[in-house]
C-alpha positions as CSV (number, residue, x, y, z in Angstrom):
1,M,0.0,0.0,0.0
2,S,1.4,3.4,-1.0
3,K,1.9,6.2,1.5
4,K,-1.0,8.2,-0.2
5,T,-3.3,5.2,0.1
6,K,-2.5,4.7,3.8
7,I,-3.3,8.4,4.5
8,L,-6.6,8.1,2.7
9,A,-7.5,4.9,4.6
10,V,-6.7,6.7,8.0
11,L,-8.8,9.7,7.0
12,A,-11.7,7.4,6.0
13,T,-11.5,5.6,9.4
14,V,-11.4,8.9,11.3
15,S,-14.4,10.2,9.3
16,A,-16.4,7.0,10.0
17,I,-15.7,7.2,13.7
18,F,-16.7,10.9,13.7
19,L,-20.0,10.2,11.9
20,C,-20.7,7.3,14.1
21,G,-20.1,9.4,17.2
22,C,-22.4,12.1,15.9
23,G,-25.1,9.6,15.3
24,N,-24.8,8.3,18.9
25,E,-25.1,11.8,20.3
26,E,-28.3,12.4,18.3
27,S,-29.8,9.1,19.3
28,A,-29.0,9.8,23.0
29,S,-31.9,12.3,23.2
30,K,-35.4,11.3,22.3
31,G,-36.4,15.0,22.3
32,I,-37.4,17.7,24.8
33,I,-40.1,17.7,27.4
34,A,-41.0,21.3,28.3
35,Y,-42.5,22.2,31.6
36,T,-44.2,25.5,32.5
37,P,-45.9,25.6,36.0
38,Q,-47.7,28.5,37.6
39,T,-44.6,29.6,39.4
40,L,-41.4,28.1,40.6
41,S,-41.5,30.3,43.8
42,N,-43.9,27.7,45.2
43,P,-41.7,24.7,46.2
44,F,-44.5,22.4,45.3
45,F,-44.0,23.1,41.6
46,S,-40.2,22.8,42.0
47,V,-40.5,19.3,43.4
48,I,-42.6,18.4,40.3
49,A,-39.9,19.9,38.1
50,D,-37.1,17.9,39.8
51,N,-39.0,14.6,39.4
52,I,-39.9,15.4,35.8
53,R,-36.3,16.0,35.0
54,E,-35.0,12.9,36.8
55,E,-37.6,10.6,35.2
56,A,-37.3,12.1,31.8
57,E,-33.6,11.8,31.7
58,K,-33.9,8.1,32.7
59,N,-36.0,7.7,29.6
60,G,-33.7,9.5,27.3
61,Y,-35.4,13.0,27.1
62,E,-34.0,16.4,27.8
63,V,-36.0,18.8,30.0
64,L,-36.7,22.5,29.6
65,V,-38.2,24.2,32.7
66,V,-39.4,27.8,32.6
67,D,-41.1,30.1,35.2
68,P,-44.2,32.2,34.2
69,D,-44.3,33.7,37.7
70,M,-48.2,33.6,37.8
71,D,-48.4,35.6,34.6
72,V,-50.6,34.0,31.9
73,T,-49.3,36.2,29.2
74,K,-45.7,35.1,30.0
75,Q,-46.9,31.5,30.1
76,S,-48.5,31.9,26.7
77,N,-45.3,33.3,25.3
78,Q,-43.4,30.3,26.8
79,I,-45.7,27.9,25.0
80,E,-45.2,29.8,21.8
81,D,-41.4,29.4,22.3
82,F,-41.9,25.6,22.9
83,I,-43.8,25.4,19.6
84,A,-40.9,27.2,17.8
85,K,-38.4,24.8,19.4
86,N,-40.6,21.9,18.3
87,V,-40.5,20.2,21.7
88,T,-41.6,16.6,22.0
89,A,-44.3,17.3,24.7
90,I,-45.5,20.2,26.9
91,V,-46.3,19.7,30.6
92,L,-48.5,22.6,31.8
93,V,-49.8,23.9,35.1
94,P,-52.2,26.6,33.8
95,V,-51.8,30.0,35.4
96,D,-55.3,30.7,34.2
97,R,-57.4,27.6,33.4
98,F,-59.4,29.5,30.7
99,S,-57.0,32.2,29.3
100,I,-54.3,29.7,28.4
101,G,-56.7,28.0,25.9
102,P,-55.5,29.7,22.7
103,S,-51.9,28.7,23.5
104,V,-52.9,25.1,24.1
105,K,-54.8,25.1,20.8
106,A,-51.7,26.5,19.0
107,A,-49.7,23.5,20.3
108,N,-52.5,21.2,19.2
109,A,-52.3,22.6,15.7
110,A,-48.6,22.2,15.7
111,G,-48.9,18.5,16.6
112,I,-47.3,18.9,20.0
113,P,-49.0,16.9,22.7
114,V,-50.0,18.9,25.8
115,F,-50.3,17.3,29.3
116,T,-51.4,19.0,32.5
117,V,-50.2,18.3,36.0
118,D,-51.8,19.4,39.3
119,A,-54.3,21.9,37.7
120,K,-56.4,21.3,34.6
121,C,-57.0,23.4,31.6
122,A,-60.8,24.2,31.3
123,A,-60.7,26.1,28.0
124,E,-63.2,24.9,25.5
125,G,-61.7,23.2,22.5
126,A,-58.2,22.9,24.0
127,R,-57.0,19.3,23.8
128,I,-55.1,17.8,26.7
129,E,-53.7,14.3,26.1
130,G,-53.4,13.4,29.8
131,H,-53.6,14.8,33.3
132,V,-52.0,13.8,36.6
133,G,-53.0,15.5,39.8
134,T,-54.3,15.3,43.3
135,D,-58.0,14.3,43.9
136,N,-58.5,17.9,44.9
137,F,-62.2,17.5,45.7
138,Q,-61.4,14.7,48.1
139,G,-58.5,16.8,49.6
140,G,-61.0,19.6,50.1
141,E,-63.2,17.2,52.0
142,L,-60.3,16.3,54.2
143,A,-59.8,20.0,54.9
144,G,-63.5,20.3,55.8
145,Q,-63.2,17.4,58.3
146,A,-60.1,19.0,59.8
147,M,-61.9,22.3,60.2
148,I,-64.7,20.6,62.0
149,Q,-62.2,19.0,64.3
150,A,-60.3,22.3,64.8
151,L,-63.4,24.3,65.8
152,G,-65.2,21.6,67.8
153,E,-68.8,22.0,68.9
154,E,-68.6,25.8,69.0
155,G,-68.2,26.2,65.3
156,G,-67.5,29.8,64.2
157,E,-66.7,32.2,61.4
158,V,-64.3,31.0,58.6
159,L,-62.4,32.9,55.9
160,V,-61.5,31.0,52.7
161,L,-58.4,32.1,50.8
162,D,-59.0,30.8,47.3
163,L,-57.5,30.9,43.8
164,K,-60.3,30.8,41.3
165,K,-57.9,30.9,38.3
166,A,-56.8,27.3,39.1
167,N,-59.3,24.5,38.6
168,S,-57.5,22.4,41.3
169,C,-58.1,25.1,43.9
170,V,-61.8,25.5,42.9
171,L,-62.2,21.8,43.5
172,R,-60.6,22.1,47.0
173,V,-63.0,24.8,48.0
174,D,-65.9,22.8,46.6
175,G,-64.9,19.7,48.6
176,F,-64.4,21.8,51.7
177,K,-67.9,23.4,51.4
178,K,-69.6,20.1,50.8
179,V,-68.3,18.8,54.2
180,I,-69.1,22.1,56.0
181,N,-72.6,22.3,54.5
182,A,-73.3,18.7,55.6
183,H,-72.0,19.5,59.1
184,N,-74.3,22.6,59.4
185,E,-77.4,20.8,58.1
186,G,-80.1,20.6,60.8
187,R,-78.0,22.5,63.4
188,T,-79.3,25.4,65.4
189,S,-75.9,26.0,67.1
190,G,-72.3,25.2,66.5
191,K,-72.5,26.0,62.8
192,I,-69.4,26.8,60.7
193,E,-70.1,29.9,58.7
194,I,-68.0,31.0,55.7
195,V,-68.1,34.8,56.1
196,A,-65.6,35.7,53.3
197,E,-63.9,34.1,50.3
198,L,-60.9,36.2,49.2
199,D,-58.2,35.7,46.7
200,G,-55.0,34.4,48.3
201,N,-53.3,34.0,44.9
202,G,-51.5,31.0,46.2
203,D,-48.7,33.1,47.6
204,R,-47.6,34.5,51.0
205,T,-47.9,38.2,50.1
206,K,-51.5,38.0,48.9
207,G,-52.4,35.5,51.6
208,Y,-51.2,38.0,54.2
209,E,-53.0,40.9,52.6
210,S,-56.3,39.2,52.2
211,A,-56.1,37.7,55.7
212,S,-55.3,41.1,57.1
213,A,-58.4,42.7,55.5
214,A,-60.6,39.9,56.8
215,L,-59.3,40.2,60.3
216,Q,-60.2,43.9,60.3
217,A,-63.7,43.1,58.9
218,H,-64.5,40.1,61.1
219,E,-63.6,40.5,64.8
220,D,-65.0,37.1,65.6
221,L,-63.2,35.2,62.9
222,A,-62.4,31.7,64.2
223,A,-60.5,30.0,61.4
224,I,-59.0,30.2,57.9
225,F,-58.9,27.7,55.1
226,A,-56.2,28.5,52.6
227,I,-55.9,26.5,49.3
228,N,-52.1,26.0,49.7
229,D,-49.2,26.4,52.2
230,P,-47.8,29.7,50.9
231,S,-51.2,31.5,51.4
232,A,-51.7,29.7,54.7
233,L,-48.3,30.9,56.0
234,G,-49.1,34.4,54.8
235,A,-52.4,34.3,56.7
236,Y,-50.6,33.1,59.8
237,T,-48.3,36.2,59.6
238,A,-51.4,38.4,59.6
239,V,-53.0,36.5,62.4
240,E,-49.8,36.8,64.5
241,E,-49.5,40.5,63.8
242,A,-53.1,40.9,65.0
243,K,-52.2,38.9,68.1
244,R,-55.0,36.5,67.5
245,Q,-53.0,33.3,66.9
246,D,-54.5,31.7,70.0
247,R,-58.0,32.3,68.7
248,I,-57.8,31.4,65.0
249,K,-57.1,28.0,63.5
250,I,-55.6,27.7,60.1
251,I,-56.0,24.8,57.7
252,G,-53.6,24.7,54.7
253,F,-53.1,22.4,51.8
254,D,-50.0,20.8,50.1
255,G,-47.7,19.5,52.8
256,M,-44.5,21.2,51.6
257,P,-41.6,21.4,54.1
258,D,-42.5,24.9,55.4
259,G,-46.1,23.9,55.8
260,K,-45.2,20.7,57.8
261,K,-42.8,22.7,60.0
262,A,-45.6,25.2,60.7
263,I,-47.9,22.3,61.7
264,K,-45.3,21.0,64.1
265,K,-45.0,24.5,65.6
266,G,-48.8,24.7,66.0
267,Q,-49.1,27.6,63.5
268,I,-51.2,25.6,61.1
269,F,-53.7,23.0,62.4
270,A,-53.5,20.5,59.5
271,D,-52.9,20.0,55.8
272,P,-54.3,17.6,53.3
273,I,-51.0,16.8,51.7
274,Q,-50.2,16.1,48.0
275,H,-47.5,14.0,46.5
276,P,-45.7,16.2,43.8
277,D,-42.9,13.7,43.5
278,K,-45.3,11.0,42.3
279,M,-47.0,13.6,39.9
280,G,-43.7,14.4,38.2
281,I,-42.9,10.7,37.7
282,Q,-46.3,9.7,36.5
283,I,-46.7,12.6,34.0
284,V,-43.4,11.5,32.3
285,D,-44.7,8.0,32.3
286,L,-47.8,9.2,30.3
287,I,-45.6,11.0,27.8
288,V,-43.4,7.9,27.3
289,K,-46.6,5.8,26.7
290,Y,-48.0,8.4,24.3
291,Q,-44.8,8.4,22.3
292,A,-44.9,4.6,22.1
293,G,-48.5,4.6,21.0
294,E,-49.6,2.8,24.1
295,E,-52.9,3.4,25.9
296,F,-53.1,5.2,29.2
297,P,-55.8,6.8,31.4
298,Q,-56.7,10.4,30.4
299,E,-56.9,11.3,34.0
300,T,-54.9,10.0,37.0
301,L,-55.9,11.4,40.4
302,L,-53.8,10.7,43.5
303,P,-55.7,10.8,46.9
304,A,-54.6,13.4,49.4
305,T,-53.8,12.4,53.0
306,L,-54.4,14.4,56.1
307,Y,-51.2,15.6,58.0
308,T,-51.7,16.9,61.5
309,K,-49.4,17.7,64.5
310,V,-49.5,13.9,65.3
311,E,-47.8,13.2,62.0
312,A,-45.5,16.1,62.2
313,D,-44.2,15.0,65.6
314,Q,-43.4,11.6,64.2
315,D,-42.0,12.9,60.9
316,P,-38.3,11.9,60.5
317,D,-37.7,14.7,58.1
318,L,-38.6,17.3,60.7
319,K,-36.2,16.0,63.4
């Protein structure tokens, strides 16, 4: 073999190795799973993100996580960007269950499957391939039962801190009211009266502001039901400032670390707790099945469980 022939053979071998390497890199990723929650300032959604990332990477997908910071316009722009990037699937926690509809429809038109986690999209004509969330109505019922236990036979006036933009939170309040209404039926005393329903926006600041307003308007307020831990913790700050923490019971929702710590300290009475780690894992499982053409349930609801000071005192994570 001549020197020139040897050089050409080496170059051909190097070229083949390079091309093979490039092919392996491309096949290493099955695509991108994009996740836009309501806000990453709520640790609940960050836990979902962490578990989506871990499970997706196990299955060969890349993950793109963005933060709309409770701004539906920003979330709509993020979905537009996902479409431009031609992601494999979109995982959505709608900031506004109705207003996000046009963006979901745009993804539908582009052939990109949209999945929801925790909160549903309620916009007419928007196609969602699969949903994983808490059984929020059942969780709301647990909150109602905890409220009855907290107030005892005396009953009392209750403030609800809601978030009507999120379908999940609407269901929590509906479940709560069902139990409270059943408790009140036929009673002449010891009723539990919902005297105000105010927007807590799912965050500490708004929870604090709305609770402060209610405390001024309702001197006899006995309890607060907040649709998540951040708004419950904001409400507690307002109650503490008003020096009424010994008179007012707070029921939260979620069971995030800060909420559990507050329950252990006696600041929050109880939480129906969710399991965001399982949600993140299961939503990726649905995407994998979708891509493989396998059948799967359109809706998967995980039951909430009640977490009280008894559980907090025994919780190894709080030692």
